[in-house]
C-alpha positions as CSV (number, residue, x, y, z in Angstrom):
1,M,364.0,52.4,101.4
2,Q,363.4,50.3,98.4
3,I,360.4,48.8,96.7
4,E,360.4,45.6,94.6
5,F,357.5,45.1,92.1
6,L,356.7,41.4,92.2
7,G,353.1,41.1,91.0
8,A,350.6,43.2,89.1
9,A,353.4,44.8,87.2
10,R,352.3,45.5,83.7
11,T,349.4,43.1,84.3
12,V,346.2,43.3,86.4
13,T,346.2,40.3,88.7
14,G,348.6,38.9,91.3
15,S,349.1,42.1,93.3
16,M,352.3,41.9,95.3
17,H,354.9,44.6,96.2
18,L,357.8,44.1,98.6
19,L,359.1,47.0,100.7
20,H,362.6,47.0,102.1
21,I,362.6,49.4,105.0
22,N,365.1,49.8,107.9
23,G,366.2,46.2,107.5
24,K,362.6,44.9,107.5
25,R,360.6,43.4,104.6
26,I,357.0,44.4,104.4
27,L,354.7,42.9,101.7
28,L,351.8,44.9,100.2
29,D,349.2,42.4,99.1
30,C,349.7,38.8,98.2
31,G,347.3,38.0,95.4
32,L,346.8,35.2,92.9
33,F,347.9,35.7,89.3
34,Q,345.1,34.8,86.8
35,G,345.7,34.1,83.1
36,R,346.9,31.1,81.1
37,R,346.6,28.1,83.4
38,A,350.2,26.8,83.1
39,E,351.7,30.3,83.6
40,A,349.3,31.1,86.5
41,N,350.1,27.8,88.3
42,E,353.8,28.3,88.0
43,R,353.7,32.0,89.2
44,N,351.4,31.3,92.0
45,K,353.2,28.3,93.5
46,T,356.7,29.9,93.3
47,F,357.4,33.0,95.4
48,P,360.3,35.3,94.2
49,F,361.5,35.5,97.9
50,E,361.7,33.3,100.9
51,P,358.2,33.6,102.6
52,A,359.7,33.2,106.1
53,S,361.9,36.3,105.5
54,I,358.8,38.6,105.4
55,D,358.2,40.6,108.6
56,A,354.7,41.8,107.9
57,V,351.9,41.8,105.3
58,V,349.6,44.8,104.8
59,L,346.5,43.9,102.7
60,S,344.5,46.4,100.7
61,H,341.3,44.3,100.3
62,A,339.8,40.8,100.0
63,H,339.6,40.2,96.3
64,I,341.5,37.0,95.4
65,D,343.9,38.8,93.0
66,H,345.1,40.8,96.1
67,S,344.7,38.3,99.0
68,G,344.4,34.9,97.4
69,N,348.0,33.6,97.8
70,L,348.2,34.4,101.5
71,P,347.6,30.7,102.3
72,G,350.4,29.7,99.9
73,L,352.6,32.2,101.7
74,V,351.8,30.7,105.0
75,K,352.2,27.1,103.7
76,Q,355.7,28.0,102.6
77,G,356.8,29.5,105.9
78,Y,355.3,32.9,106.6
79,N,354.2,33.3,110.3
80,G,353.9,37.1,110.8
81,P,351.0,39.5,111.1
82,I,348.6,40.3,108.2
83,Y,347.1,43.7,108.7
84,C,343.8,44.7,107.0
85,T,340.5,46.4,107.8
86,N,337.9,44.7,109.9
87,A,335.6,44.0,107.0
88,T,338.5,42.7,104.9
89,R,339.4,40.3,107.7
90,D,335.8,39.0,107.8
91,L,335.5,38.6,104.0
92,C,338.9,36.8,103.8
93,S,337.6,34.4,106.5
94,I,335.2,33.0,103.9
95,M,337.0,33.9,100.6
96,L,340.3,32.1,101.4
97,A,338.5,29.0,102.6
98,D,336.4,29.1,99.5
99,S,339.4,29.5,97.3
100,A,341.1,26.4,98.8
101,H,337.8,24.4,98.5
102,I,337.4,25.4,94.8
103,Q,341.0,24.5,94.0
104,E,340.5,21.1,95.6
105,K,337.2,20.4,93.8
106,D,338.5,21.7,90.4
107,V,341.7,19.6,90.7
108,E,339.6,16.5,91.6
109,F,337.4,17.1,88.5
110,I,340.5,17.6,86.3
111,N,342.4,14.7,87.7
112,K,339.5,12.3,86.8
113,K,340.0,13.4,83.2
114,H,343.7,13.2,83.4
115,A,343.5,9.7,84.9
116,K,341.4,8.5,82.0
117,R,343.9,9.9,79.5
118,R,346.9,8.7,81.6
119,E,348.1,12.2,82.0
120,P,350.0,13.5,85.0
121,L,347.8,14.5,88.0
122,V,347.8,18.1,89.3
123,E,347.8,19.4,92.9
124,P,346.0,22.5,94.4
125,L,348.1,25.4,95.4
126,Y,347.0,25.1,99.0
127,S,344.5,23.3,101.3
128,P,341.7,24.5,103.5
129,E,344.1,23.9,106.5
130,D,346.6,26.3,104.9
131,A,343.8,28.9,104.6
132,A,342.8,28.4,108.2
133,R,346.4,28.9,109.4
134,A,346.6,32.1,107.3
135,L,343.4,33.5,108.9
136,E,344.9,33.1,112.4
137,L,347.5,35.7,111.4
138,F,345.0,38.4,110.4
139,R,344.8,41.6,112.4
140,G,341.7,43.6,111.7
141,L,341.8,47.4,112.2
142,P,339.5,50.4,111.6
143,Y,339.9,53.0,109.0
144,N,341.7,56.3,109.8
145,K,343.7,55.0,112.7
146,E,347.5,54.7,112.6
147,F,349.1,51.4,113.6
148,D,352.6,50.1,113.9
149,V,353.8,47.7,111.1
150,A,357.5,47.5,112.1
151,P,359.9,49.6,114.1
152,N,359.7,53.2,112.9
153,V,357.1,52.2,110.3
154,T,353.4,53.1,110.8
155,A,350.4,52.6,108.4
156,E,346.9,53.9,108.1
157,F,343.9,52.6,106.1
158,F,341.6,54.9,104.1
159,D,338.4,53.8,102.4
160,A,339.2,53.1,98.8
161,G,335.5,52.8,97.8
162,H,336.1,49.6,95.7
163,I,334.4,46.8,97.7
164,L,333.4,46.4,101.3
165,G,336.5,47.0,103.5
166,S,338.8,48.0,100.6
167,A,341.6,50.3,101.7
168,S,344.2,52.6,100.3
169,I,347.3,52.5,102.5
170,R,349.5,55.4,103.8
171,L,352.8,54.4,105.2
172,T,355.0,56.7,107.3
173,V,358.7,55.8,107.7
174,K,361.2,57.4,110.0
175,H,364.9,56.8,109.2
176,N,368.0,58.7,110.3
177,G,366.0,61.6,111.6
178,A,364.0,62.0,108.4
179,T,360.3,61.1,107.7
180,K,359.1,59.6,104.4
181,T,355.6,58.9,103.2
182,L,354.4,56.2,100.8
183,G,350.9,55.7,99.5
184,F,349.4,52.6,97.9
185,T,346.0,53.1,96.4
186,G,345.0,49.4,96.3
187,D,342.0,49.3,93.9
188,I,340.3,52.7,93.7
189,G,336.5,52.6,93.4
190,R,334.0,54.9,91.7
191,W,332.0,57.8,92.9
192,S,328.2,57.4,93.3
193,M,328.3,53.6,93.3
194,P,325.7,51.7,95.3
195,I,326.1,50.4,98.8
196,I,329.6,51.5,99.7
197,R,331.1,55.0,100.2
198,D,333.1,57.0,97.7
199,P,336.9,56.8,97.6
200,Q,338.6,58.7,100.4
201,F,341.8,60.8,99.9
202,M,344.6,59.5,102.0
203,G,346.5,62.9,102.2
204,N,349.7,63.9,100.5
205,V,352.6,61.5,100.1
206,E,356.0,61.6,98.5
207,T,355.7,58.3,96.6
208,L,352.5,56.8,95.2
209,L,351.8,53.3,93.9
210,S,348.6,53.6,91.9
211,E,346.4,51.1,90.3
212,S,345.8,51.8,86.6
213,T,343.3,49.1,85.5
214,Y,341.2,51.3,83.3
215,G,343.6,54.1,82.3
216,G,342.3,55.8,79.2
217,I,338.9,54.0,79.3
218,L,335.6,55.6,80.3
219,H,332.8,53.7,82.0
220,D,329.1,54.3,81.6
221,A,327.7,56.3,84.5
222,P,326.6,54.2,87.6
223,D,323.1,55.6,87.3
224,E,322.8,53.8,84.0
225,M,323.1,50.4,85.7
226,D,319.4,49.8,86.1
227,I,318.4,50.8,82.6
228,Q,321.1,48.7,81.0
229,L,320.4,45.7,83.1
230,G,316.7,45.9,82.5
231,A,317.3,46.0,78.7
232,V,319.4,42.8,78.8
233,L,316.9,41.0,80.9
234,H,313.9,41.9,78.7
235,R,315.4,41.0,75.3
236,T,316.8,37.7,76.7
237,F,313.5,36.7,78.2
238,E,311.6,37.7,75.1
239,R,313.4,34.9,73.2
240,G,312.9,32.5,76.1
241,G,316.5,32.4,77.3
242,K,318.5,32.5,80.5
243,V,320.9,35.2,81.7
244,I,324.1,33.7,83.0
245,I,326.2,36.3,85.0
246,P,329.7,35.5,86.1
247,A,330.1,37.8,89.1
248,F,332.7,38.3,91.8
249,S,331.1,37.0,95.0
250,V,332.2,40.1,96.9
251,G,331.0,43.4,95.6
252,R,329.6,42.7,92.2
253,T,327.0,40.1,93.3
254,Q,325.7,42.5,96.0
255,D,325.6,45.4,93.4
256,L,323.5,43.2,91.1
257,V,321.1,42.2,93.8
258,Y,320.7,45.8,94.8
259,A,320.1,46.8,91.2
260,L,317.5,44.0,90.7
261,H,315.9,45.2,94.0
262,K,315.4,48.7,92.5
263,L,314.1,47.4,89.2
264,K,311.5,45.4,91.2
265,D,310.6,48.5,93.2
266,H,310.0,50.5,90.0
267,N,307.8,47.6,88.6
268,T,310.2,47.2,85.6
269,L,311.2,43.7,86.6
270,P,308.8,40.9,85.4
271,P,308.3,37.9,87.7
272,F,311.1,35.4,87.0
273,P,313.4,33.4,89.3
274,I,316.9,34.7,90.2
275,Y,319.5,32.2,91.5
276,I,322.6,33.2,93.4
277,D,324.6,30.0,92.9
278,S,327.6,30.7,95.0
279,P,328.0,29.7,98.6
280,L,330.7,32.3,98.9
281,A,328.4,35.1,97.6
282,I,325.7,34.0,100.1
283,N,328.2,34.2,103.0
284,A,329.7,37.5,101.7
285,T,326.2,39.0,101.6
286,D,325.8,38.1,105.3
287,I,329.1,39.9,106.0
288,F,327.9,42.9,104.1
289,R,324.9,43.1,106.5
290,K,327.3,43.1,109.5
291,H,329.3,46.1,108.3
292,P,326.9,49.0,107.9
293,E,329.8,51.4,108.9
294,C,331.0,50.9,105.2
295,Y,327.7,51.9,103.6
296,D,327.0,55.2,101.9
297,E,324.1,57.5,102.9
298,E,321.8,56.3,100.1
299,T,322.1,52.7,101.2
300,R,321.5,53.6,104.8
301,K,318.3,55.4,103.7
302,H,317.2,52.5,101.6
303,I,317.7,50.1,104.5
304,L,315.4,52.3,106.7
305,E,312.7,52.3,104.0
306,H,313.0,48.7,102.7
307,H,314.7,46.9,105.5
308,D,317.0,44.7,103.4
309,P,318.1,45.8,99.9
310,L,320.1,42.6,99.6
311,G,317.0,40.4,99.7
312,L,314.4,39.9,97.0
313,S,311.3,37.9,96.8
314,Q,312.3,36.2,93.6
315,L,315.8,35.5,94.9
316,H,316.9,31.9,95.6
317,Y,320.3,31.3,97.3
318,I,321.8,28.0,96.2
319,R,324.2,26.3,98.5
320,A,324.2,22.6,97.7
321,A,326.1,21.3,94.6
322,E,323.1,19.1,93.7
323,E,320.8,22.2,93.6
324,S,323.4,23.9,91.4
325,K,323.3,21.0,88.9
326,Q,319.5,21.1,88.8
327,L,319.6,24.7,87.5
328,N,320.9,23.4,84.2
329,D,317.7,21.3,83.7
330,R,315.5,24.4,84.0
331,K,314.1,25.5,80.6
332,E,312.2,28.7,81.7
333,P,313.8,32.2,81.6
334,C,315.8,33.0,84.7
335,V,318.9,34.7,86.0
336,V,321.8,32.7,87.3
337,I,324.6,34.7,89.1
338,S,327.6,32.6,89.9
339,A,331.3,32.8,90.6
340,S,334.1,33.2,89.7
341,G,333.9,36.6,88.0
342,M,336.6,35.9,85.4
343,C,335.2,32.4,84.8
344,E,338.4,30.7,85.9
345,A,337.0,28.4,88.6
346,G,333.9,27.4,90.5
347,R,330.3,26.7,89.5
348,I,330.1,29.3,86.8
349,L,332.1,26.9,84.6
350,H,329.4,24.3,84.7
351,H,326.7,26.9,83.9
352,L,328.7,28.2,80.9
353,A,329.4,24.7,79.6
354,N,325.6,24.0,79.7
355,N,324.3,27.2,78.3
356,I,326.6,29.0,75.9
357,E,325.7,26.8,72.9
358,D,322.1,28.0,73.1
359,A,321.5,31.2,71.1
360,R,318.5,32.1,73.3
361,N,320.7,32.7,76.3
362,T,322.9,35.7,77.3
363,V,326.2,35.7,79.1
364,L,326.3,39.0,80.9
365,I,329.7,40.3,81.8
366,V,329.8,42.9,84.6
367,G,333.4,42.9,85.7
368,Y,337.0,43.1,84.5
369,Q,338.4,40.2,82.6
370,A,342.1,39.6,82.7
371,E,343.8,38.7,79.5
372,H,343.6,35.0,78.5
373,T,341.0,34.1,81.1
374,L,337.8,32.4,79.9
375,G,335.8,35.6,80.7
376,W,338.2,37.6,78.4
377,K,337.7,35.0,75.6
378,L,333.9,35.4,75.9
379,V,334.1,39.2,75.8
380,H,336.2,38.9,72.6
381,Q,333.7,36.5,71.1
382,F,335.9,33.5,70.6
383,P,333.8,31.1,68.4
384,E,334.9,28.2,70.6
385,V,336.1,28.2,74.2
386,K,337.6,25.4,76.2
387,I,335.9,24.5,79.5
388,F,337.2,21.6,81.6
389,G,339.4,20.6,78.7
390,E,336.5,20.4,76.2
391,F,335.6,22.8,73.4
392,H,332.2,24.5,73.4
393,S,330.8,26.7,70.6
394,L,329.8,30.2,71.6
395,K,326.3,30.8,70.3
396,A,324.8,32.7,73.2
397,E,324.7,36.5,73.2
398,V,327.5,38.1,75.2
399,A,326.6,41.5,76.7
400,V,329.1,43.7,78.6
401,L,327.9,46.3,81.1
402,N,330.8,48.4,82.4
403,S,328.5,50.6,84.4
404,F,328.8,47.9,87.1
405,S,332.6,48.2,87.3
406,A,333.9,48.7,90.8
407,H,337.1,50.2,89.4
408,A,337.7,53.9,88.7
409,D,337.8,54.6,85.0
410,G,340.5,56.7,83.4
411,N,339.0,60.1,84.2
412,E,338.2,59.0,87.8
413,L,341.8,57.8,88.3
414,L,343.0,61.2,87.1
415,K,340.4,62.9,89.4
416,Y,341.7,60.9,92.4
417,I,345.4,61.5,91.8
418,S,345.0,65.2,90.9
419,R,344.3,65.8,94.6
420,Y,347.9,65.1,95.5
421,D,350.2,68.1,95.9
422,K,352.5,68.1,92.8
423,N,355.3,69.7,94.8
424,Q,355.2,67.0,97.5
425,L,354.5,64.0,95.3
426,Q,357.9,63.1,93.9
427,Q,357.2,59.9,92.0
428,I,354.3,57.8,90.9
429,F,354.5,54.1,90.0
430,L,351.6,52.6,88.0
431,V,350.7,49.0,88.9
432,H,347.7,46.7,88.5
433,G,347.1,47.5,84.8
434,E,348.0,46.3,81.3
435,L,350.7,48.3,79.6
436,A,348.5,50.1,77.1
437,R,346.2,51.2,79.9
438,Q,349.2,52.4,82.0
439,E,350.6,54.4,79.2
440,K,347.3,56.1,78.7
441,L,347.1,57.0,82.4
442,S,350.7,58.1,82.5
443,A,350.1,60.5,79.6
444,G,347.1,61.9,81.4
445,L,349.1,62.4,84.6
446,K,351.9,64.2,82.7
447,E,349.3,66.6,81.2
448,L,348.2,67.4,84.7
449,G,351.8,68.2,85.7
450,F,353.0,65.0,87.3
451,N,356.3,64.4,85.6
452,D,357.9,61.4,87.3
453,V,355.5,58.6,86.4
454,G,357.0,55.1,86.2
455,I,355.7,51.8,84.8
456,P,357.8,49.1,86.5
457,V,358.3,45.6,85.1
458,K,358.0,42.5,87.2
459,G,361.1,42.1,89.5
460,E,362.2,45.7,89.1
461,K,363.5,47.5,92.2
462,K,363.3,51.2,92.9
463,N,364.7,53.4,95.6
464,I,362.2,55.6,97.2
C-alpha cells in the first residue's frame, strides 16, 4: 500500500492524496489550490495523474480547497463514485455550481479588460455543466457506518467538527491475510464552537494523515467571539464606517450570523443593517437548517428557545447582482458579509475595491488566509493591493479575529492526536499546512512521544 502526496503538501490549499491499494487508486479529496493566480491556474488545470485511472474518491468535506476541483476531475475523464457525508453532498450541490459560476463571471470580467489591452483571453477551469456531471457521482453516507470503497477496502466517516458535514476518514485494508488501518483527519475543528459538534475520535490507526494548519499557533477562545466582534462593530460605527467581512459561505458566515444573533439578544448590538451578499451563503444556510443531526446541544437548545438562530431582524440576504452593486452606494454604517473567504473571487472583490480606500471602514478577517492571496495581503497590511488588475490603497482598518477560526489551533491538534495509541500508531504524515507550522506541530508531537512524524513534499510517495 502506497500513498502519494499530490496537494496540500507543505501548503494549505489544494488537498489531494492518492492511495495505491491492492491495484486500485483511491483519491482522498480533490481541492482547488489557492495562491498566486498564474501558479494556481496551472496547478488546478493539470492533474499529476490520468483522471480516468482513479477508481474512487473519498471526500472529507465541502470547502473548495478540498472539493473544488472535482468538476475538473470529471471534465478530464473521471467517472467513478465520490463518497462523502450526506451534509457534504448537499453543500457541494451548491458550492461546486457556485464555483463554476464565479469562475465564468470572473473570467468574463477579466477578459473585457484583456480585450481592451489586446492581451490573451483566459478560460475558466470548468463549467456549470462539469459541476452538474460531478454531482451525479456523489454518494452521500451517514457518520459511523462502514462502507465499501474498493475490493477489500472499507471506510468510515467520523465527525471532524470543522463545518457542517465535515469528516475524518478511517480506512481499513485487507491484503494477503493482514489488516491495515489508515486515518485521514480532514480538517479538524475546535471544541466548544457554535452550531456544530466537537471533533470525534476515529479510533486507533497505524498510519495517520493529519492537517497542520495552525501548528504552534494558539487561537483566542471561542467564548471571546461575541466580545471581540462587538468591539470591532462599535469602534467602526463610531467613526461612521462600514464593516466588510470576507467570509467562507459555509461555516464562517453561519457562525457570524449566530454571533450577531447573540449580541442582539444581549442588547449589545445597536440597530444597523447587516447584508449577507452571497447567494451561496444564503443557500448554504438553508442546508444548515436541513441537517440538525450535525448540531451540538447548545444550538439545539437555542433553536427551541429562539426558533431560528440563523435569522435576524436586521439581516438582509442579497441574491441579485444589482442589489449587491447598490450596497456600494450606501453611506451609513452597516455590515457586509460576502464571499470568498480568502478574497480570491466573487462579490467580496467589488466590496473591497469600493471600500478599502476609506479610513472609516474596517475589513474584518475571520478565517485563514493562504499565502499570496488577497486576504493574506490585507492581513499583512500591504499599502497597495491589486483587485481586478488595478491597484487600490489600503486605508481602511484591518481587524483579525482568530476566535472565529474553524480550525483546531496548535494545542487542540496536539489534544486530538494525543488520543491515539503510540504503540499502534506507527507513522504520522503532516499535510494541509505551511512548513513552519508543520515543524512546530511535529516538534510538539515528538515531545508527546510520537517519533515517526513526516512532512512530505508535493509528489512524494510513501509505503504504508
